Each structure stands twice: as C-alpha cells, then as structure tokens.
N, C-alpha and C positions, 0 to 999 in steps of 0.2 A: 481317490487320491487327494488328499488335502491338498488346500493352496498355500504352497509358503510365502510370508510377507517378509522383506527385508526391511528395518530402520538402517538407513544409509548414514555411515559419518558424514558430516560436512567437510566439501574438499576447498570451496573458494576461498580467496584472500582478496581482504580481513578475513578472519575467521569469523563465522558464523554459527550463535551457540543455540539457536532454535531446533527445533527437530518438531517432526510431526507428529508423536506420540509420547506424552511423559509416561513415565514408569506406572504411575496411579492407573492411567486412561485405557495403557496396553493391556494392563489386569484385565481391566475391564472389557475390553476387544475379546480375548482371548475364553472371555466364560461367558461371553452373548455368543460366541462363534467356534464352539469347540471343534468346528470343520478346517478352523484357519488354523496355522501353524507359523506363530512370529518369533523371527531371528532379530538380532540386533549388531551390528557392525559396531565394535571396538571404536572408541573416539574419546582422547582427553581435552576435547575442545566444548562438547555439548553441555549445557547447563546443567544437564542431571547426570552424575558421574554412571560409569559403567556398571558399580556395585548397586547403583538403585536399583537397576535391571536385574542382576543378578538375584537381590534379597526378593524383588518380584518374582521369582520364578521363571527368569528365560535366558535361555544361553547366547552368552556376547562372543562372537569370534572373531576374528579378523580378517576371515575370506567370508563370503556371504556370496556366492557364485551359486549356490545350490538353488537357490531362492527364484520364484518364480515372478516376484510384483515387488520392485523397489522402490521405498517410499523415502523421497529427499523433499527438501528445501529449496535451496537456489542451483545454480543448473550444475549439471554431472562435468567434468573436464572430460571432455572425448579422448583420453588414454584411459578415463576410466569407465568410459560405458563397456556394457559388457552386452554382447551379440544374441537377440533371437529373445528376448527379456520384454515384461512391461515395467513403463517406468513412470513416475508421478512425482513431476518438480515444477517449478517456474522457470520455463526454460526462456522467457521472453524472447520467442521468437513470432508469435501471432501479430506483431503488428509489426512485421519484416524488421527487426530489429538487425542492422548491418553488421554489428559487432558478433552477433550469432549464428549467423547463417552456415560459418563450418558446422556446428551442433547440430543443428537440423540434419543437414546431408550426412553428417555421420551416423545418425540415430537411422536413417534411410537407405544407407548403405549396409550396416547393421540390424538391418530388419528388428529394428526394435519398437514393441508399440509405444508410442508418445501421449499420455493423457498430461496436461499442464496445468496445473489448479485451477488458473483464471479462465478455464474452459468447464472448467465445472459450474454447469449451468443448471435452469431451471428449463421447463420449455420455454418460457417467456425471454430467457437470455437472462433472469438476473443470476449474478453468482451464486452463490452457496456456500461456500468456503473462501476463507483469506485471512489475513494477518490486518485487514483493515480498520479495526476499531484502536488499534494497539497503536497502529501509524498515527490514528488520529489525539488517541491520548497523549502520544509524546509528544507531536508535533507542535500540540498547543502547549503544554509545557515550556518544552524548547521556545517557543515564540514568548512566552513570559521570562522565563531566564534571560533572554536577550537585549529583554526590556531594563531587566534589573540590571544587569550590568552596563549597559549604553547610558543608561539616566542616574546609574549609580544609587538603585532605591533600596536595591535588596540583594544576595546573593544566593540563589539557589544551585543546590549541586546538581552535578550531569546526572540523569536518569541512570547510567550504565552503573552506578557507582550508590544506587539505591537495589534493597534486595527485591521489591516487589512494588504492585501496583498502591498498594496500602501504603507505602514507606515515600510514595510521590506525594500522596494526596495530604500528608503528614508535613511536608515541608511547604505544600501551597496556604495549609494553615496557616503559617508562619509569617505570610508578607501581606502587604498591602499597598492596595492598586489607586493609580491618582484616577480621577474622572474622564477618562479614555472611554474612545467609542469603537465599536469593533465589529467588524464585518464578518461572516463566517458565512460561505458558500460551498452549497450541498446540502443533500437532504441521504445519504448514505451512509455505509457504516463508517467511513470517512468521517464523515461531519456530524455523526454522532457520538463518534470519540472523544471528537473534539467539543463538541457540546458537554460531554461529563465533566472534563474539565471546568470548563465555565461554570455550570453549575454548581460544582464541588465549591469553588470560590464566589459562590452566592452572588455572581453578578446578574444585573437585571435583565430579563430577555425582551424586549420590542418589538413592536411591529412595525413592518416597512413607513409605513407613513406617518408615524412619528419619530422613526429615526433619522429618517430624510427632513426632516422641518424641524428638529426639536436640539438644542443644544442642552444639556444635563451636570450635576452638580457631583452626579456619581456614575463608575465604570457601568455601560449599558453594553448591549449588543444586540446583530440581528442574524438570522438565519435566511440568511437569500435561499431561494432554487432558483432553477434555469430561468425559467420564465420570469423573474423578478429581471437578474442582470442582460435579459436580453431578448429583443423587442425583432417583431416581422418589419422585413423592408418595405411590406407592401401598406402597413399602417392596421390593418388586421388582427383581431384578437388572437395570440399564439396558443398555440397547444403544444403541451409540454412532451408527449408521445410522440405526435406529428413530427416534436424537435428532433428527436432520438433518433427517429426512421431517416428523414432525412434534413439536417440543421440551415442547408443553403439556402433557404429564404431569408434567414434571420440574419441580426447585425449586433454589435454588443449595447447594452442598456447599462453599462458598469459606470459611467463616468455618472451619475448623481451619487453612487453610494462612495466613490474614488474620494467627492468632494467633502464628504461629510465621516469620515472614518479615520481613526490614527493608526488603526491594527490591522490587518487583513491576513483573514485565518483559510486558506486556499484548501477547502477541501470537496471540492465539485471532482466529477469523473467527465474527463475531456474526451470527445470524440470526434472519431476524423472528419474531417469539414466543417466542424463546427467553427463560430467565429473567437477570435481573440476576446478576453475580458479586456485588457487594456495593450495597447501597442507604447512603443518608446515614444514615440510623439506625443503621447497622450501621458504620459509622464512628466515631459516636458511645462506641461498645461500649468499657468498659475493655480488655478482651483485644486491642483490635484494634491489632496490631505494626509494621504497615507505616507507614514514615513520607518512602517514596520511592519514585514510578510513575512510568514511561515507557510512556506508552499510546501503542504504535506504531498500534493500530488506532482510536483518536479517534475514538470515538462520541460525541458531544453529547451529555449528556444519556440517557447509556446505560449498559452493564451495569456498568462503571466509575466510581460514583457521584460522585469526587473530579473527573471532567473533564466540568467545570462551561463549560469553553470550550475551544476550542483556542489553540494556541501557532505564533508563529512563526520562522523560521530567523534573524532578529532577533534576536528578543526570544523564548527559548526556553523559559523555567520560569517558571512562578509557585507559589505556594503557595494549599493549599486548606484552610479553617478548619473540621473539622468542627461544632465548635460553633455559629457562625456560617453555617455553608454558604456561606461567601464566598472572592473568591479574595484574598488576600493576599498578602504576599511571600514569596521560596522559602525562605526563612530565617527566617520570621516566628513565634514559640516555641509549639510543639503544633499547628502546621501540618503537613501532609504535600505535600512536594515536588514539583511535578507537570513533567513534558515532557509534551506532547502538539501537537507539531507535526504538522500533515497531509500536509505533504508533503516528506516526510525524503529521497527520493532524489534530492528536487534537489538534495543537498547533495554528490551524489559522481555528477555528471552523464555523465561521461567513461564509469569504470565500468558505470553503471547502463544506459546507451544502449549500450555494446558487449554487454552482455548479453541486454538487451530484445532488439535486432538479431538476435541467434542463434537465439532463442526465433521470432521471426517469420520468419524466414528458413525454418525447418524446418517450422514448421506451417501457416500463412498461405500466403506465396507459392507452393506448392505448389499449391493448391485450384485456384487460376485456372485453371493449366496440365493439370490430372487429370479436369477434371470434377467439380472437388469430391468426390475418390471416398469420402472419410472424412468427409462432411456438417458440415466443418468454418464452410464460408461461409452452408449453410443454418441452421443452428445459431444464428450469430453475427449475422444478418441481423436490424435492428429493423422499418426501414422498409423500404418497396417505391418501387420509379421512377415507381409508379403514385399515390405519393403515401398511401399506407396502411400501417398498423401489421401487421405480419407476425401471422400465428396465433398463436406463440409469446409475443410481447410484446402481444396482443390485451387483456390484464390492466392495460394505460397509458391506454387510451380514454378513464376517465374521467380522468385525470389531463391529458390532451391538452384535454379537452371543461371542466377548469377546476373539476372537479362534486367 
C-alpha cells in the first residue's frame, strides 16, 4: 500500500502563507519516491496557488481525510484534527507552553501520532529542519528598517511587500549606514541568516577583542558565541558543550558587549536554566549603550529583558523604557527600540517554503521508506497511535495532566 501524504491548508490566524512543499519540490519528492502519493488540500492563502499544484500534476482537494500523513506548518486547530493520523507541524508544546496544552491533550485523545518539526533532530540533538535562516534574514532586515525609520536615515519597505529574498537584498543595496557597532549572538541557522544580511551590506566583521576595545569610523559587527557572553561562576574555563548540557554553573558576561554596542541582533538559542543575557536592572546602568534590539529569538520576559512582549508583522516595533520597564513608542527619548516579531519567516513565505521543503525531502520523507534507518521518526515522535506519550517525551505527562 502506498503512503498518502497531504499538504494541509494553514488554519491559524493571522494567516500563514508558508507550506511544507512548494509545487516544484513536491514534484521532486514524487519522482524520488514513486511509492508515495501526494495530495494537496485546497487553500486560498498559500503563497503558491492551487493551480500551481494542479499544473505540477497533483490532485488539489477540499477533503484530504484519506491521507495517512498530514504535513502542515503551524498548529492545527483542535476542531480540525483527524483521529488516527500522523501529523507534522510546529505544535509549540515541547516546552510545556500553557496556551497549547489542550492541543496536545486532543492529539492523545484522538490517537494521533505527532511529529513536531522542532523534534526532527540528529542523534546529537541538533535540529535538521526549520525556518531559522529565514527568521534571521528577516529579523536583521527589520532591525535596519527600524533604525532607518527611527533616526530618519532611510526608508526600507516591509519584507512582506517584496517578492523574494533577491528583492530584499536589492532594497538593502540602496541604504547607507552610520558608524554603528552591531552585536550578533548565536552561531546556528538563525544567526547565520542574520549574518547573511550583515555581509550583504558589506559591514566589516571584527574580532571580540577589537570590538570590545575600539571605536570605528565605519559600521562593524561581531558574532559572539555563547562562551563569549557567558562565563563560569567559579572562574574556571567554560565549555560550550558542557553549557548546553547544564548551564547552571554559568552567569552572564554580556555587559562588556552592552557597553560597546548600538544595535543588538539576538540570534541565539535559549535553553532552560541558562542565565539571562541582561536583566532589567542591567538596562538601567549608565554604561548600557544598546538602543536598538532585533530579538529574533523572542522569548518574552526571557534572556533579553527588554523583550516584554512580542510584536507583529503589521506593527513590528515598540520602545522599551529602561526606567519605567514599560512599553513606549519606538522613538521615545531614552527608550530601546525593539523588534520582537515572533513569526518572521511568514514575511518571506516563498523562499522560506522552498528552503523548508528541501530539508524535509532530504531528511524526513526517506525515513518512511528506509525503515527509518537514521532513527529520525523514532526521535521525533511525541505521541503514539495508542494515545500515549513516547518515552522520549514522557516528561510532558504532568503538563498533559494539568499538574
């Protein structure tokens, strides 16, 4: 029996135009795996119209309940969940997010096998697929857009009004930057996406030592890894991999950067028990120089203390007043201008979908036809068709039980 995969219509509001597979990539998947059947749920919001899928030779249907495996991007509303199916989407449940507890409970009650895109990882735990690069690209661009608006330097259009990444880069070619110092945290896909923007702007990358001790007559940036902005509390030499396993023996070493930076792009991954980069008290200090933050990671009340709320694609900027610790206008005197949009890749749906499909075809689809030889499905499965959590995700039991 062939396995039938369905490309789902996105039902979350505000609408998300991304999709797991572009028509072109789906065609490639169908030719690589003739034993698979792919159908597409009709959608009027998807970045690729239904006609693009029918032109590529796929059935576009109003009802895809016949499929075995459902492929979506964002959370599927509880009412739309079909029992006894396999689902792939970002469920936002693995960190015990309170707002999605009912969703995980519903999947267990309906004997759904849930695979979260976030849990598709290598044996080492490193993620294999995601929209990180596109979050980084759009987040960095939006930070420069905020700078242009706030300081009256230039006007960049919103990414959602541009056709694709090439058009985004063409807009950046038109701007001239002042001699600012930019701090980029992280070394993963998000940070690399942001770096792509900095490098496209031909901003000079400098070493930590130079960045922390010098002033420049041109814009510069430094890419700081977790061991640069964190240090052991006992004064011993830190170890990145030990930090990832248990960050509790570490404290923040961020203030030397905060004293030397104008613009901070937060592209780091933040794990449980990791120290905050800076606190609200830190932001009140005289030597806290940062006045613009593009928080791509966007953990509310988390490691970036100025991120007191997320912003939206429609209204992406706000100000954080360090004195009152409240949200103000983006250009209020003494405020830190914030960009904290939590769904940045939605602004670049075509490129983001094409990139995502490439990774999904490389890592996930083959696992259905090679007995999951790399253990990708086994590691990613959160719930079973018997309505229980898998061993790997048994830590979610108290969350499911509402304790």
